[in-house]
C-alpha positions, 0 to 999 in steps of 0.5 A, spaced: 428 768 883 425 773 879 429 776 873 429 782 869 424 783 863 427 783 856 431 787 852 435 787 846 441 784 850 440 778 855 447 778 858 447 786 859 440 785 863 443 780 867 449 784 869 455 781 866 459 782 860 463 776 858 471 778 858 475 774 855 483 774 855 485 777 849 478 778 846 475 785 847 468 786 848 464 788 842 462 795 841 455 797 842 451 804 844 450 801 851 457 799 852 458 803 859 451 799 861 455 793 860 461 795 864 457 797 869 453 790 869 460 787 869 462 791 875 455 790 879 456 783 878 463 783 881 461 787 887 455 783 889 459 776 888 465 779 892 470 779 887 471 786 888 470 787 896 468 793 900 474 798 900 477 795 893 480 800 888 477 800 881 482 803 877 480 806 870 486 804 866 486 797 869 479 795 868 479 798 861 484 793 859 481 787 863 475 788 859 478 790 852 474 797 852 477 804 852 477 808 859 470 812 857 465 807 858 469 805 864 468 812 867 461 812 865 460 806 868 463 808 875 459 814 875 453 810 874 455 806 880 457 812 884 450 814 883 447 807 885 451 807 892 456 801 890 462 805 889 465 812 892 470 817 889 477 817 892 480 823 890 487 821 886 485 814 886 479 813 882 473 809 885 473 804 891 467 799 893 462 801 898 461 797 904 455 792 903 453 788 909 447 783 910 442 788 911 443 791 904 443 784 901 436 783 905 433 790 902 435 788 895 432 782 895 426 784 899 424 790 894 425 785 888 421 780 892 415 785 893 415 787 886 415 780 883 410 777 888 405 783 885 407 781 878 406 773 880 399 775 883 397 779 877 399 773 872 395 768 876 389 772 874 390 772 867 394 765 866 391 761 860 392 753 859 397 755 853 401 759 858 401 754 863 404 749 858 409 754 856 411 755 863 412 748 864 416 747 857 421 753 860 422 750 867 423 743 863 429 746 859 432 749 866 431 742 869 435 739 863 441 744 864 441 743 871 440 736 872 448 734 870 451 727 871 457 728 877 463 732 875 459 735 869 461 742 868 454 747 868 453 751 862 452 757 866 450 762 860 444 757 858 442 756 865 442 763 866 438 764 860 433 759 862 432 762 868 431 769 865 426 766 860 422 763 865 421 769 869 420 773 863 414 769 861 411 770 868 412 778 867 409 777 860 403 774 863 402 779 868 401 784 863 404 790 867 410 792 863 411 798 867 411 794 874 416 789 870 420 795 868 421 797 876 423 789 877 428 790 871 432 795 874 431 792 881 434 786 879 440 789 875 445 787 881 443 780 881 450 776 880 446 771 875 452 767 873 454 766 881 447 762 881 448 759 875 454 755 877 450 753 883 447 746 882 443 746 889 440 753 887 438 750 880 435 744 883 431 749 888 429 753 882 426 748 878 422 745 884 420 752 886 418 754 879 414 747 878 410 749 885 409 756 882 406 753 875 401 748 879 399 754 884 397 758 878 393 753 875 389 752 881 389 760 882 392 759 889 394 766 891 397 764 897 402 759 894 404 763 889 406 768 894 410 763 897 413 760 891 415 767 889 418 769 895 422 762 897 426 764 891 428 770 893 430 768 900 434 762 898 438 767 893 439 772 899 442 766 903 446 763 898 449 770 896 451 772 903 454 765 904 458 766 898 460 773 900 462 770 907 467 765 904 470 770 899 470 776 904 473 774 910 477 780 913 473 786 911 469 790 915 461 791 913 460 784 910 
């Protein structure tokens, strides 16, 4: 599954600030973007379900910020169609059904395929070594002994770094920017906790690297898309488990 292109803060790119009880978030110029990323992740993962109300004061207190960045974040999410304004009640989560999820991953997959195809025509031996090293780092993080707790943040970072490298090799920063924006809704921490996802991602990465090595464009397409198909199915199944009695899911 592809990942956003780099910026100054990986956590905000992957759609998540990291609230901790009693620990307010560090203030930054893009604080409202971080709040929006956190809420996107909660909506996509089903922690916030269609019809749930998001109240400014409660959300600000939970995240340890003022109401202002929460209000700005909700205005952004309203523009994206993820929440709806409810007069005198704040905002409520918009419906999100299977076709919406399919559309989200289809769009990302199409952009990621184009970037991967551009990368395969530019990749060098040194690039392939670097990709293999990054995939090995991900493998070491997801191959845990039974009962071990995955390091969610490091796994998410490793996945991010692999796809960032593919996008760098592609040499198409504007196209990568569009992928970055499309990928903001991916709840990366949900996947990083899933050992099955991690194992499949490592396998797909290895096959992608080999396809790039032999300039097999068809296999590059296959191994890029398989990650999006898998991610969509896992998200739908996760939401089916946690959102059992709401319409539109």
